[in-house]
N, C-alpha and C positions, 0 to 999 in steps of 0.2 A: 667396628672402629670408624670414627668419623675423620675423614682426611681434612687437613687444614686447607683453607681457600687457595693459598698460593700453590700447594701441591696439586690440587684439582686443576688449577689453571695451567700448570706445567704439563700435566698429563694430556689435557685437552689440546694445548698448543702442539705437543709432540705428535698427537694423533692426527691433527690437521696437516702437519708437515709431512707425515708419512703418506697420508691420503693424496696430497698434492705433489708428491715427489714424482720423478719420471716413471718409477715402477708402479706407483699407485695410479697415475694417469693412464698408463698402458693397460692396466687391468680394467679400469673404468671404461676406457674406449672400446676394449674388446667386448665388454658386457653390453654396452649400448649399441654395438654393431650387430649384435645377434638379432635374428628375426623376432618380430613382436610376439608371435605365438609360441616361441620357445620357452621352456620351463624357467630359465634364468630370468628372462624379462618379466614373466608372470610373478616370480618370487620377489623381485625387486619392487614391483608395483604393489603387491599384497603387503609386503613388509613396510611400505611407506617410505622407502629410501631411494626410489628411482630419481627423484628430483636432485637429491644429494649426489648421486652417482653421475647424473648428467652434468652437474656443475663441476665436479672433479674432472670430467672428460673434456671440458671446454679448453680453449686455447691457453697455453701457458704464458703468463706475463713475466717479464723480467723482474728480478728482485726489486722490491720497493714499489711495485705498481699493483693496483687493485681495481676490481670492478665495483661500481657504486650504483645504487638504485635510489633515485630521488622521488619522493612522494610528496606532492604539494596538496595541502588541504585548503578548503575555503578559497578556491581559485577563481570563482565566478567573477568577482570584482575586478580581476586582472585579465580576463579573457581577451585575447587579441593584443595584449601588451607584452613587451619584452621582459625577460628576467635573465639574471646571470648567477651562476654558482661560482663563488670565489674562494680561493685559499689565500688568506691574507688579502693582498690587493691584486693577486694574479687571477686571471680568468681561467676557469676550469671547463665550464660548459655554459652555453646560453641558448635560448630559443624564444619563441613566442608562446604564451600560454594558449593552449588549444584544448577544447573540450574533449574529455576521454569518452570511450564507449559508454553508453548508458548503463548505469548500475555498477561501474567500476571506478576505482580511484585514479587520479591523474598521476601517472608514473612516467619517468624517463629512466630507462634501464641501460646498463652497461656503459655508463660514463666512466672513463678511465681516469683514475686519481692516483696521487703519489703519497698518500697517507692513509693508514687504516683507522685513524681517529676521526670520528664524525665531528668532534668539537673543533677541528681545525678548519672547518668550512662554514660558509654563511651564504644566505641568499640576499640579493639586493632589493627584494620586494618584501613588504611587511605582511607575511602570511605564515601560519604554522606549517611546518614541513618535517619530514623524517628522511634521514640519509642512512641507508644500510650499505655496508662495505664488506666485500668478500674477495677471496682469492679465486673464486670461480664465477662464471657469468650468471646473470639472472635471466629467468624466462618466466613464462606464464603457462597455465594449464591449457589455454587456447593454442599457444604456440606448439606445445607438445602434441596436442591432438592433430594440429595441422601437419606437423612433421611426420606423424604416424600415417595420416591419410595419404600423403604424397611420397611416402617411403624415402624420406630424406636420410642420407647416410653421411657419416663423417669420415674423411680420409685425411688424417693428420689435422691440419687447420683449415681444410677445404670441405665445403658442404655441397651436396648435390643429390638429385634423384635421377634414376634411370627409367626410361620407358622404351617400349618397342622391342626390336630384335636384339636381345642381349647375347645371343649365341654365335651367329655368323653374319653380322651386318656388313653391307657393302658401302653404306653411307653413314655420315655422322651429322646430326642436327643438334646444334648447341644453342641454348637460350640463356639470356641473362635478365634478371628481374629489374623492374622499375621501383620507384619509391612508394611506400605506404605512409599514412600519417605517423608522426613521431610517437603519438600517444596510443596507437592501436594495440590491441592485445596480441595481434600477430605482427610483429615488427619486421620479420624476415620472411618474405614470400619466395616462391619459385614461379617462373613463367611456364606453367604446365601446359597451356593451350589445350583445354579440354575439347575444343572442336576438332583437333587432330586425333584421329582414331587409331586404334591398334592396327587396323587394316592398312591405314596410310603408312604405318611404320613397319610394314612387313619386311622391308629390306634395310631398315634404318635404326640405328641406335640413337635415341634422343637423350641428351644430357641437359638437365635443367639445374643450373647453378643457383645457390642461395647466397646472398650477400650478407653473411652473418657477422658483421663487424661494426664496432662502435654502436651508437644508440639506434641508428636506423639504416646502416649500410655505409660503405666507404667507396662505392663504385668498384669494389673488389680490387682496389689499387693499393690499399694498406691494410695490415691486420690490426688487431686491437692495441698493439703496442707501437704502432706507427711504422712498422717495417714493410718494405715492398712485398707484395703478394705474387707478383708476376710469375716468378720461376715456379712456385708451388702449383698455381692453377694451370699454367702452361703444361707442366709435367703430367698432371691428371689427364688433360686432353691428349697429349702425345702418347701416354701409356695406352689409352683406349684406342687411339688411331693405329698404333703399331701392333697392338695385340691382335687386331682384326685385319691388319694389312689394308687399311682404307687409304685410298689416294687422297692427297690434299684437295684436289679438284672436286672431290665428293663430300666436302665439308661445307655446311651452311651455318653461319653465325647470325643469330637474330636478337634484337633488343629494341625496346621502345623507351624513350626518355633516358633515364639513368642507365637502363639496360643497353640502349644504343651506344652510349659513350663507352660502356664496359666492353661491348662487342668490338668496337674500334680498337680498344686497348689490346685485347687478346688476339685480334687478327694479325698483329705483328708477327706472331710465330708461325703463321700459316699463310704464306703469300699467295697461294693458289686458291684459297677458300673464297666462297661467295659471301656477300654481306647483304642482309635485309635489315634496314634501319628505319625507325620512325622517330622523328623529333629528338635526336640525341643532342646533348649539350656540347657545344664546340669548344668552349673555353671554360674550364671549371671555376677558376677564381672569379670570372665575370658573372657566372651564374650564381656562385655562392655568396655574392654580395647582397642577395635578397634576404629579407628579415629572418626566415627560418634557419638559414645556414650561416649568417654573418658571425655568430659567436660560437660556432662549432667547426664545421667543415672548412670554412674560410680561413680559420687560423691554423689549419694543419699544414706544416711546412712542406711535406712531401707532395701533397695534393697541389700545392702552389708550383712546385718545381718539376713534377712529372711531365713527360712529353704530352702536350695537350691534344685532345681529339682532333682539333682543326689542323694541326701540323701532321698528324698521322693520316688524316683524310687526304691531304694534298699529296702525300707520298703515294697513297693508294691510287689516286687519280693518275699520277705519273706512271704507275705500274700497269695501268689499264685493267684493273681488277673489275669483276662484275659486281656492281653495286646497285641495288634497288632502294631508293631513298624517298620516304614520305615526309612531307613537311607542310607548313602553312606560313604565309607571309606575316601572320599575326603572332610571331614567336621570336622576335628579335633577340630576346635574352638567351635563348638556346641557339638560334641560328648563327649569331654573329654576322648576319648578312653575307654568309658565305655560300650556302647552297643556292640561294635565290639567283646569284650572279654567275654560277658555275656554267660554263659553256665549253663545247668542243672537247669533252672528256670521253674517250672511247669506253664503251661498256657501262656507262652511267645512265640510268633512267631515273628521272626526277618526277615524282608524283605530287603535284600541288593540291592540297586539300583545304577547303575553307574552314574557318573556325579557329579557336584558341588551341594552345598546346595540348591540353588534355583531351580534346575532341578528335584529334587526328586518328589515333589508333582505333577508336570506336567507329568513326565514320568510314574509314578505309579498311575495316576488318575483312570484308569479302575479298578484296583485291590482295591483301596480305596473305590470307589463307590460300588463295589461288596460287600465289607465287611459291608458297611453301609446298603445295601439292605438286606444282610443276617440278620442283626439285625431288620430291619423294617418290612420285609415281608417274606413270604414263598419263598424259592429259590430251585433250582434244582441241584442235584449232578449227574454227568455223568462220565462214564468211557470210555477209549479208549485204544488203543494198541500202545506202542512205538516200532516201527518195528526194529529200529537199534540204538545202542549207540556206539559211537566211542570216545575214550579218547586219549589225547596227553599230555605226561608229558615233561615239560621243566624245569629241575632242581627242584626247589621248587614249581613250578606252574603246575596246571592241567587245561587243556582245554577240553571241552566236546562238541560233536556234536550229534544231535538227529534227527531221521527220524520218523515222526508221520504217523498214518493211515489216511485214507481218511476222516473219520468223524471229527477228530481233525483238519485237514487241513482247514476245513470250518469255524472254530471258529473265530469270529472277535470281535473287540472292547474288547480285553482281554490283560492281562499281563501274560507271561509265566515264570515259575520258575522251577529251579532244587530244589527239596525238600530233605533236609537231617536232621539228628538228631545231637543235641549237648546235649547228655544226655536227660533230660526232656524237653529241649527247641527245638522247631522246627525252622529250618533255611531254608530260601527261597532265592535263588540267582536268580535274574532276568536274563532272556535270551534275546538275540537279534533274531529278526525274519529275516529269509533269504528271498531273492527275490522269492524263491520257497516256497509256503505256507506250505509244509510238513516238512520244515527244520527249526530247532532252534539251536542256538549255544551260547557259552560264548565268547563274544568279548574280546579284549585285557584287558580291564578294568573290566572284569567280571569273571576272572579266580579264581580258588581256590588256596590259598596259604598255604603251609604246615606249615610255621612258625607261623601263627596267626589264620588260619581257623581251629579250633579244632574239625572238623567234625568226628563223629564216622563213618558215612557212608552216602552216597547219595542213597535214596531209591525210589524216584518217580519223575515224571514230572507233574506239576500242572498248569492249566490255571484258572485264575479268571476273569470272564467276568464282565463288568460294570453292567450287569443285576443282578448279584449275583450268577449266575450259576457257578459251579466249574466242571472242567474236570480234571480227574486224571488217571495216568497210573503208576502202580508200575513197577520198572525196573526188568527185569528177573534176573539179578544179581546185587546186590548193589555195588556201587563204594565205595571202602574203602580208608581210608587215607593212607594206606601203599603203594598205587600206586605211591605216590610222596615221594621222598627222602627229609627228613626234620626232624625238632624237633617234637617229639611226646608229649612233656611236655605241660601241661595246662599252659596258660599264666595267670599271676596274674592280677586280675581286681578289687581288693579291693580298698577302699578309701585311700587317702593319709593321713597318721597319723603323725602329727608333734609334738605330746605331749608325746608319750609313751616312747621314747628312745630305743625301740626295733628295731632290724633290720627287714626290710620289703622289699618285692619285688614290683616293679611297672613297667608297660609297657605303651608305647605310640605308637599309630599308626596314621600316617599322610600321606594319599594317599598311595603310595607304599613304604614309608619309615617306618621302624620299629625299635624301640629302647627299650631295657630292662635295668632296673636299680635295684640296691640294695641300700638301704639308711637307715640311722638312724638319728634321730633328737632329739635335747634336747632344752628345753626352758631355756634361761639364764636371762631373765628379764620378769616380769609380764606385763610390757608395754614397747614397743619399736617401733622405726620408721624404723629399718633396719633388714634385715635377711642376714646371711652369708651362702652361698652354696659352699662347698668345694668338688670339684671333685678329688677323690683320686684313686690310682691304686688298692687298696684292703682295704675293711672295716676292715678286721681282723688285719692287721698290720699297718695301717696308722692312725696317729693322726691328729687332726685338732684343732688348738688353735684359739680362737676367736681373730679377728683383730679389734675389735671395737675401734673407736677413740673418742676423747672428744665430737665431734659433732654428733656422732651416738650412740643411745642406741639400742643395738642388742637384739631382742626378741628371735630369734632362731639361732642356729648353726646346719646346716644340712650337714652331710657327704654323698656323693653319689658316688657309683661305677658304671660306665657304663659297661654293659655286652656285648655291641655291638660296641666297639671302639669309643664311643662318639656320635653315631647316635642320633639325636634329643635331645642332651643335652641342647640346648637353650630353648626348650619347657619345659623340666624338671625344669630348673631354673625359668622359668616364672610361672609355676604352683605352685612352692614352695612359691615365693614371694606373689602371690595372695592368696594362701591358708593361709599364715601367716598374711594376711591383713597388710603388711608392706608398707612403702613408698619407702625405699631405698633398692637396691639389690647389694650386694657385692659378686662377683663370684671369687673364688680362684681355679685355675687349678694347681694341684700339679704335679710335674715331674712324667712322666710315666702314667698319668691318661688317656691320649688319644693322638692321632696323631695331628700334626699341622693342617691338613686339617679339622679335626673334631672340632677343637677349633674355627675356623674362624667364624661360626654363633654366637658364644657367644658374640662377640664384637658388634653385631648388634641386640642383643636380644631386643624384642619389649617392653621395659620398660624404662621410661624416665630417672629415676635417677639410673644409673647402673655404677658400676666400675668393671673392670676385672683385676685380678692380676695373673701373672704367677710366681709361687713360686718354687724355686730350679732348674730352667732350666738353662742350660749352654748357652755358646755363640752361638753354632750352632743352637739351638732352637730359640734364639732371632733373629738371622739373618734370619732364615726361616720365622719367624712370621712377620718381617718387610716387607717381600716380598708381603704380602697381603696389598693392599692399604687401606682397611678398618681399619687396625690395626695402622695406623699412626696418629690417633686422640688422642692427649694427654688428652683430656677431658674424653675420654671413657676408655682408656687402660693404665695401669701402669705395666711395666715389672719389676719384682723384682727377685733378685738372691735367696732370702730365706725369709721365714716367720720370723717376729720379734715378 
């Protein structure tokens, strides 16, 4: 007997409902939790249903929400360009087209949608595509193999792998993963740290979390349906800690980049734990304004409102927690110019590494492994003699060359640092190794800057081996800040305050560029979609009247005085609009606030809805402004003779 099509569909739909019911999910999760070699897992694989069972076991979404997989064909013409997946006129997901792994299609998996009809969606670029929609999450064969290799297990909606001593550990080592490419075949990694051996972990249980949420991770702050994850992940850690009676002081949380921000988030629940961080993002909305995240993570309301890593870090500073923090000056987008200016924080050690964001963990891997092994096992402390120290002052910059004794010359697989003091904070500047093993020096991008390196003195040279051994030599005569001509004032590093109305100092560091500001802010509406930033020559004598129009409700009016001729004024404006959680940015440059050249970056500030007004400037200024090609766009720039 042939069943009618509508009856077949009804049976199929009821079968799916049963499979994805709580009972069906419980069975699927139990099956997937069984060891790989067990008969049930083999039966699932041989029967070709393991992928289906894995999908059923995935996180349960609320009624009316689904997982989607977007496959873009003929993508090469759009490589590097943005695209958006829309439902009607509403944004569902967006990214930049990025080449997939060789030989594979371009896929974006586990986009969360609110309709199971593919016809309800469209792409805003003219390419053929396919949209598959399911009640269970999508994966790849490569991800499944990866999870099997690293023994990733599912605990409710939380995913992790365990290493080391799982029977009677006395320490807990927790790692959080960074980002991989959105189009990778393995979208969800673990920070397994293969250099850490089972011998290193003889007393330690290592927990490697997997950020298996959304298309490429959510910093483990929200699940696939946008609900907070904190309680669920915290409970996994607490259950493991209490099961083995591990003291909080015997917990180390580690993460690099996204993983560092995640580590800061989960350190809230363990106030005595140690932190090892490499280039974490300090303010997620500020970082998410970059092209890859602007139309996905940036639009997530909970990630906008969650307590930001920079605020958590300030709390941890006040608590005096032990924090080892690796960073680079060339990472303003992640740093928020916070760690660079942090001084007099007990138990904080700052390790400054040259290079861009992605190079820090690779460059400083020996030192980070050494710090991990100091936590995990007994390590050795050694001394040596620094035979010679030579310093070279170039204006505000100081360069150092060192000659080591024979014992130190034989140290390998180590990072070398100049060690200095910032009040209670220890500062470590990475050094470059010379072709001669006995020589170390500060390269061009490793020099000490008087304007923003607020060192009291440099007192030692230190090497940290990947084994955990430390070599240290105190300098015969400390190198003091006064050797470099420059400002001796401490740079303000406090949070941006947009509600108080008081005048405050603020500083920004981006690579070798440095900008100091004084500002005051007042709220003019409880809710608003716009913020006005007025660059004025002097806060004490300048007034700034709001320019809100009928189409804009201004939430804040902020007056800013640049103390460095307008250097990095564009970043100051960007921080203000994101800090105010506004949609529109109006920049008003008052006459005398800065030079023409310093104004130029303001018209290309990285914010979509921006208007720039030049108020009170004469004809000579307008003629000079028009000489810059970027200023000729009427959509971005309006030149006005005076405020109205």
